[in-house]
Backbone as CSV, one residue per row, in Angstrom:
resi,resn,N_x,N_y,N_z,CA_x,CA_y,CA_z,C_x,C_y,C_z
1,UNK,89.575,115.071,90.108,90.463,114.309,90.953,91.629,115.202,91.340
2,UNK,91.845,115.372,92.612,92.946,116.199,93.099,93.972,115.322,93.805
3,UNK,95.162,115.798,93.810,96.271,115.098,94.446,96.324,115.503,95.913
4,UNK,96.438,114.556,96.810,96.546,114.878,98.227,97.837,115.624,98.523
5,UNK,97.774,116.565,99.448,98.962,117.346,99.782,99.954,116.557,100.623
6,UNK,99.447,115.644,101.436,100.325,114.863,102.288,101.168,113.911,101.437
7,UNK,102.466,113.998,101.576,103.373,113.136,100.828,103.725,113.649,99.451
8,UNK,103.139,114.764,99.033,103.442,115.321,97.712,104.709,116.175,97.779
9,UNK,105.482,116.117,96.724,106.712,116.899,96.649,106.519,118.064,95.684
10,UNK,107.166,119.160,95.980,107.070,120.375,95.169,108.198,120.383,94.149
11,UNK,107.881,120.834,92.924,108.883,120.974,91.883,108.514,122.183,91.028
12,UNK,109.520,122.945,90.625,109.310,124.101,89.764,109.912,123.776,88.398
13,UNK,109.069,123.857,87.364,109.502,123.581,85.993,109.164,124.789,85.133
14,UNK,110.183,125.400,84.577,110.006,126.575,83.709,109.178,127.664,84.381
15,UNK,109.420,127.882,85.666,108.764,128.949,86.401,107.389,128.626,86.953
16,UNK,106.886,127.416,86.719,105.570,127.015,87.210,105.771,125.972,88.317
17,UNK,105.048,126.129,89.417,105.165,125.209,90.546,104.137,124.089,90.434
18,UNK,104.629,122.863,90.566,103.793,121.669,90.513,103.990,120.874,91.796
19,UNK,103.078,119.924,92.040,103.233,118.942,93.104,103.170,117.574,92.454
20,UNK,104.005,116.663,92.918,103.971,115.311,92.398,104.030,114.315,93.539
21,UNK,103.462,113.145,93.303,103.375,112.141,94.357,103.460,110.741,93.772
22,UNK,104.296,109.940,94.407,104.435,108.526,94.093,103.887,107.749,95.285
23,UNK,103.060,106.739,95.028,102.540,105.918,96.131,103.688,105.302,96.900
24,UNK,103.633,105.420,98.223,104.666,104.797,99.049,104.641,103.293,98.916
25,UNK,103.462,102.743,99.075,103.295,101.299,98.942,102.756,101.003,97.553
26,UNK,103.330,100.017,96.883,102.842,99.695,95.542,101.448,99.077,95.587
27,UNK,100.730,99.201,94.495,99.470,98.473,94.369,99.815,96.980,94.298
28,UNK,98.825,96.126,94.442,99.070,94.681,94.392,99.739,94.293,93.073
29,UNK,99.229,94.853,91.984,99.764,94.559,90.658,101.212,95.045,90.519
30,UNK,101.508,96.209,91.084,102.872,96.726,91.032,103.804,95.921,91.940
31,UNK,103.310,95.482,93.077,104.120,94.697,94.009,104.551,93.369,93.391
32,UNK,103.689,92.796,92.551,104.009,91.539,91.878,104.736,91.763,90.549
33,UNK,105.039,93.007,90.241,105.733,93.385,88.994,104.929,93.043,87.751
34,UNK,103.601,93.079,87.892,102.729,92.868,86.746,102.495,94.177,86.004
35,UNK,102.608,95.296,86.701,102.419,96.600,86.074,103.525,97.542,86.568
36,UNK,103.867,98.535,85.750,104.956,99.438,86.109,104.547,100.494,87.133
37,UNK,105.528,101.187,87.610,105.356,102.263,88.583,104.643,103.458,87.936
38,UNK,103.754,104.082,88.683,103.073,105.289,88.208,103.156,106.371,89.278
39,UNK,103.064,107.619,88.838,102.981,108.737,89.771,102.123,109.823,89.152
40,UNK,101.673,110.761,89.993,100.757,111.812,89.549,101.369,113.187,89.773
41,UNK,100.992,114.133,88.904,101.483,115.515,88.960,100.296,116.452,88.762
42,UNK,100.305,117.572,89.482,99.304,118.613,89.246,99.923,119.967,89.545
43,UNK,99.266,121.027,89.078,99.684,122.391,89.417,99.566,122.560,90.924
44,UNK,100.478,123.298,91.524,100.486,123.463,92.981,99.221,124.126,93.489
45,UNK,98.620,125.003,92.694,97.393,125.668,93.143,96.153,124.799,92.926
46,UNK,96.323,123.641,92.284,95.224,122.687,92.095,94.182,123.182,91.114
47,UNK,93.128,122.429,90.970,92.018,122.829,90.121,92.122,122.415,88.672
48,UNK,93.295,122.000,88.233,93.458,121.634,86.830,93.508,120.135,86.645
49,UNK,93.747,119.723,85.410,93.836,118.310,85.086,95.103,117.714,85.694
50,UNK,94.982,116.507,86.185,96.106,115.789,86.782,96.834,115.010,85.691
51,UNK,98.146,114.985,85.768,98.974,114.193,84.866,99.299,112.877,85.568
52,UNK,99.024,111.749,84.899,99.363,110.432,85.437,100.450,109.839,84.543
53,UNK,101.640,109.662,85.114,102.789,109.160,84.363,102.993,107.688,84.697
54,UNK,103.010,106.849,83.668,103.307,105.432,83.821,104.724,105.230,83.328
55,UNK,105.622,104.892,84.249,107.027,104.721,83.889,107.236,103.348,83.258
56,UNK,108.431,103.090,82.825,108.761,101.784,82.254,109.514,100.903,83.227
57,UNK,109.462,101.246,84.513,110.218,100.511,85.532,109.283,99.970,86.604
58,UNK,109.703,98.934,87.314,108.880,98.439,88.411,108.881,99.416,89.584
59,UNK,107.875,99.305,90.443,107.806,100.145,91.640,108.973,99.771,92.555
60,UNK,109.637,100.761,93.168,110.766,100.456,94.057,110.396,99.555,95.235
61,UNK,109.128,99.492,95.606,108.704,98.671,96.724,108.157,97.313,96.311
62,UNK,108.532,96.830,95.124,107.988,95.543,94.679,108.461,94.422,95.602
63,UNK,107.684,93.364,95.684,107.909,92.287,96.645,109.010,91.319,96.234
64,UNK,109.449,91.381,94.997,110.445,90.424,94.512,111.865,90.971,94.527
65,UNK,112.015,92.215,94.927,113.340,92.813,94.922,113.869,93.046,93.517
66,UNK,112.948,93.110,92.557,113.344,93.375,91.174,113.977,94.758,91.115
67,UNK,115.141,94.897,90.481,115.813,96.198,90.432,114.898,97.277,89.853
68,UNK,114.821,98.379,90.562,113.957,99.487,90.154,114.726,100.789,90.308
69,UNK,114.581,101.650,89.327,115.217,102.955,89.433,114.264,103.900,90.152
70,UNK,114.772,104.698,91.077,113.886,105.642,91.768,113.421,106.746,90.820
71,UNK,112.265,107.308,91.118,111.753,108.439,90.350,112.423,109.692,90.918
72,UNK,113.234,110.330,90.105,113.989,111.507,90.532,113.318,112.785,90.041
73,UNK,113.540,113.899,90.733,112.964,115.171,90.296,113.332,115.551,88.854
74,UNK,114.532,115.208,88.423,114.922,115.529,87.040,114.056,114.741,86.048
75,UNK,113.688,113.511,86.399,112.793,112.716,85.552,111.401,113.331,85.516
76,UNK,110.920,113.748,86.686,109.595,114.359,86.779,109.543,115.626,85.923
77,UNK,110.571,116.455,86.009,110.613,117.693,85.208,110.570,117.370,83.714
78,UNK,111.323,116.370,83.297,111.310,115.973,81.884,109.961,115.440,81.447
79,UNK,109.320,114.679,82.310,107.997,114.141,81.973,106.936,115.238,81.921
80,UNK,107.069,116.231,82.789,106.136,117.371,82.745,106.289,118.107,81.426
81,UNK,107.530,118.369,81.023,107.760,119.059,79.741,107.226,118.237,78.563
82,UNK,107.427,116.923,78.610,106.938,116.044,77.552,105.409,116.084,77.488
83,UNK,104.748,116.016,78.634,103.285,116.042,78.677,102.749,117.381,78.178
84,UNK,103.401,118.475,78.551,102.975,119.794,78.067,103.077,119.866,76.551
85,UNK,104.145,119.294,75.979,104.298,119.315,74.520,103.277,118.415,73.827
86,UNK,102.725,117.448,74.568,101.720,116.530,74.004,100.285,116.961,74.289
87,UNK,100.124,118.140,74.904,98.775,118.677,75.060,98.205,118.730,76.455
88,UNK,98.962,118.388,77.476,98.452,118.474,78.847,98.258,119.941,79.212
89,UNK,97.099,120.290,79.724,96.781,121.651,80.153,96.555,121.635,81.665
90,UNK,97.619,121.821,82.463,97.495,121.698,83.913,96.672,122.793,84.571
91,UNK,96.416,123.886,83.860,95.667,125.000,84.435,94.167,124.908,84.149
92,UNK,93.746,123.942,83.310,92.334,123.787,82.973,91.783,122.492,83.549
93,UNK,90.585,122.545,84.153,89.992,121.312,84.678,89.692,120.327,83.553
94,UNK,89.719,119.069,83.893,89.413,118.046,82.902,89.810,116.672,83.395
95,UNK,89.678,115.721,82.524,90.047,114.347,82.846,91.553,114.236,83.044
96,UNK,91.988,113.240,83.819,93.428,113.037,83.979,94.097,112.796,82.626
97,UNK,95.265,113.371,82.455,96.052,113.220,81.231,97.050,112.094,81.468
98,UNK,97.058,111.113,80.598,97.934,109.955,80.767,99.166,110.073,79.880
99,UNK,100.343,109.891,80.489,101.601,109.843,79.757,102.177,108.450,79.999
100,UNK,102.065,107.590,79.010,102.474,106.197,79.154,103.855,105.996,78.546
101,UNK,104.829,105.721,79.397,106.213,105.495,78.977,106.618,104.045,79.244
102,UNK,105.643,103.165,79.328,105.899,101.793,79.760,106.198,100.819,78.610
103,UNK,106.389,101.318,77.412,106.674,100.413,76.294,107.948,99.629,76.593
104,UNK,107.869,98.343,76.465,109.014,97.488,76.743,109.075,96.970,78.168
105,UNK,108.090,97.353,79.012,108.080,96.850,80.379,107.768,95.362,80.362
106,UNK,108.627,94.592,80.967,108.432,93.135,81.014,107.865,92.748,82.370
107,UNK,106.620,92.335,82.381,105.961,91.925,83.627,106.521,90.585,84.087
108,UNK,106.580,90.413,85.388,107.017,89.126,85.944,105.918,88.102,85.762
109,UNK,106.298,86.857,85.497,105.264,85.815,85.318,104.568,85.475,86.606
């Protein structure tokens, strides 16, 4: 699974270039605040395992106007470092690596 280049943002963390992308429009579940916001990260040259980060906040485009914090580059850099320390190998092909930070997320009824 590769990340599309269109809409992806570039970030350099510890000398390595990555691309990350957040869906512009939330999924149905995210729009209803049933599930938290997620985004994907991969090495800029591609070919390796994709990192899928599940945040603990609702998607900024949710339909209820529930307060949501935007995903900032400083957050992405921290999550990349956290995933690397937990075993993510962005230079080797493989299954997507999941980093779930959604503990405590309260879904809307």
